[in-house]
C-alpha positions, 0 to 999 in steps of 0.5 A: 619447189617453194617453201610457203610460210603462212602468216599464222598468229604467233604463239605465246609462252606456255601455258598460254594458248593463242585464241585461234583465228578462223581460216578464210574461205576462198572461192576458187574458179578456173576459166578457159575458153570452151572452144579450146577443149575439143580443139586441143586434146589434153589441154583441159587436163593440163589446166585441171592439173595446174589448178590442183597444184595451186589449190595445194599451195593455197591450203598450205597457206592456211586457207579453206578452199571451196573449188567451183571448178572450171568455167568454159562458157557464159551459162556456166559462169552464171551458174557458178556465180549463184553457187558462190553467192550462196556460200559463205566465202571471204574472197574469190580467186579467179584462175585465168588458166588460159585465155577466156572472155570476160563475158564468160565470167561477167556474172561473177565479176558483177554480182559477187560482193567479195574481193576478187583476185585474178591470177595467172600462174603458168605451169612452169617458168617457161615454155619448151619452145622447141616442142610446144604446139598450140595446145601446149602454149594455151596452157601457158596463155593466162597472161593473154586473158589477164588484162581483159579481166582487169578492164572488166573489173574497172568498168564495173567500178571494182578494184583490180587485183592481179597476180601473174607468175608460175605455179612455183614462183616465190614472188607470186606466192608471196603476193598471194599469201598476203591476200590469204592473210588479209582474207583471214583478217577480214573474216575475223573483223566481220564477226568480231565482238568488241567490248567497251567497259567504263568511259573515255579517259577524260579529255582524250578526244583523239581516241574517242570513236564514232562506233557507227563509223568503226562498224561501217568500215570494219564490220563486227559488233560493239558490246557496251559494258559496265564495271558492274559486269566485271564486279559480279564476276570478280565476286564469283571467282573461286580460289581455284581460278585465282590459283590457276592465274597465279601459276600462269604468272609464275610461269610467264613473268619475272619479278623485280625486287619488291614485287608485291605478292598480295597485289599479284594475287589481287590482280590474278583475281581480277584477271580471272574475272576478266577471263569470265567476262570475255568468255561470257560476252564472247569478246575479241577485244576489250577497251576499258577505263574507270577512275572511281573513288578510292573507297569503292570497289570500282576504283580497286578493280580499275587498278587491277588490270595490268596482269589480266590485260597482258595475259588476254592480249598475249592470247590474242584478245587485245585488252586496252586501257583508256577506252581505246577501241581503235587501238585494240582493233589495230592490235587485233589486226596486226595479230591476225596478220601474224605480227602480234600486237602490243599497245604503244605510244611515244615515250621519248626520243634518243637523238644520240642513238637515232631511235624513237622509244615507244611503249605503254602500260598494260596490254603487252603481248608476250608472244612478241616480247624479247624476254619474259616481262617483269612485274615491277611494283609502282607506288602509283600508276601515272595518271590513273588511280591506285598502284601495284605491279605493272608490266615491263618488257619490250618487243623482240629485236628486228623488223617491227610495224607501227599501225594506227587507226585514225578517225578523220573529221569526216568520219572516215577511218584511216590506216596509218603505218610505219615500218622500222627496226627494234634495236638494242639499247638502254631501257627505263625501268618504270613498269611500262613496255619500252621498245627502241625503234630505228626508222632510218631517219632523224627521230624528230623527223619521224615523230613530226611526220607521224604526228601530222598523219592523223594517228591517235596517240595510241596504236599497235606495234607488231613484229615484222614488216606488215605495211603491204598487208595493211595497205591491201586490207585498207583498200578492201575495207574502204579505209584511207591509207598512209605510209609514214616513212620519212 
C-alpha cells in the first residue's frame, strides 16, 4: 500500500487558524468497450472494483469525487457529458480502465470546458501470466487505449495530460496528487476576491498590474478600496477586539528589547480593523499602500500594518504592501499548494557562503517560519512613512520555492519559478523577514537569471519544491512559464 500525503495548506501557530481552502470537485468517469462485458464474465465487476479503490485514494488526497459511472458506448458518453456540464466540477479524470474507443467519450473530450486527465491504473503491478486469460488481461489493458485518448485530445486542440501506473503506484499517485492540488488552487482562484486599497508605490512600474489581464487568466474579482474603508472600521473597533489581537500577538510573537508596547496596541487596533475589512468584503488577498501627510489619520493607518499584515498572511489571506496585487496572488497560490507564502524580494548576496539573502517587510507567514517572529522597533520604515514595531523572521530551513507572476509587454502573465534550499547562517536584524537560500550556483548567476526572467522585484517564497505543480497550473490557466535553475 502507498501512503498518500495531501497538499493541504499549512497550519499557523495557535490561536491563529488557517482560512480553509475548498476541496476541488473532480468528475470521475470510467470507460471500457461495451462489447467486452457480455464476452468476459466478471470483467465489468473487476473494472468497478478498481475504480472504487481509485476513488478512495482520491478522497484521501482531499478531493470531492463526483462519480459518473462507467461509459460503455457512444450514447452513454453523450449522456454523461451533459450531466457533467451541468455540475460544478473543476477537472475531469477519465479512467481508461480497459480499452475503449475515443468515439465513446468524444462528447466529454470535445464539449467539457474543464481540464481533462486520462488515467490508466491497472489493478496490480503485473499480470499473473500463468493463469490469466483474455478477460483477466483486459482488466489490465488501459495502456492500450491511453494513446487513442491522447490523439483525440490533440486533434480537438486540447492539452493532453496522462497518468499510467497501477492502483498502488507511488509515482503515479504523486502525479495525480499534483493534479488534485492544482484543481484545488484553480477552484480558489476562480472565486477569489482581491482587495486593492490605496495606490501604487510611486515609480514601481514593474508591479503595476493590468487588472483585466489578471482576471482573464486567473479568474476572480478585484475590489477597489479606499483608506476610508479602513478608517471607518478603525474608528469602530472595540477595546475587546484590540485586546484579542494583543493576546494573539503575545502568543505568537517574540519581542526584541525596546519593542514599543503603545505601538503594538496601535497596530493591534489596525489589525482588528483589517479583520473587519477582510470579513466585510470577503477578501482572499489585500494589496495596499499609502503615503499621506504626517498630520492625517491615513498616514497613521498606513504605518500600522506590520502586525495585521502578518497575522492575515499567516491565516492564508496574503496582505501585501506597495499595492502588490500579483505578489499577493502568488502567495495565495503557493499557500493553496501547501507551501505557505511570504512576501519576498532580493536583499543581498553572500558570496562567501554561496547564498542569496531574500526577504521583505510585513506579510510574513508564520505557518512556514523557522522560529516565532520577533517584533523589533524601528525609528523609520525605510522608504515609507512612520515607524514602529516591524516583523523579523525567516522561512524554515529546507526546500523552498520562489514564485513570481510577471506581466509581459503583450499583457500575458508569466509564472516564474526557482527552487532552492533555505540554509542556516547569520541574519541582519532590521525588522524584516530574511531567508538565506542556496540555489546550487553562484549567487550572482542566479540573480542575473532571475532578473532577466521578467519577474517583478516582489514574489512569494513557499516551503517545499513546488515547480512541478506551478508548471502544471500555468499550463491549465494559459500562462507562460519559466523555470530559473542555473
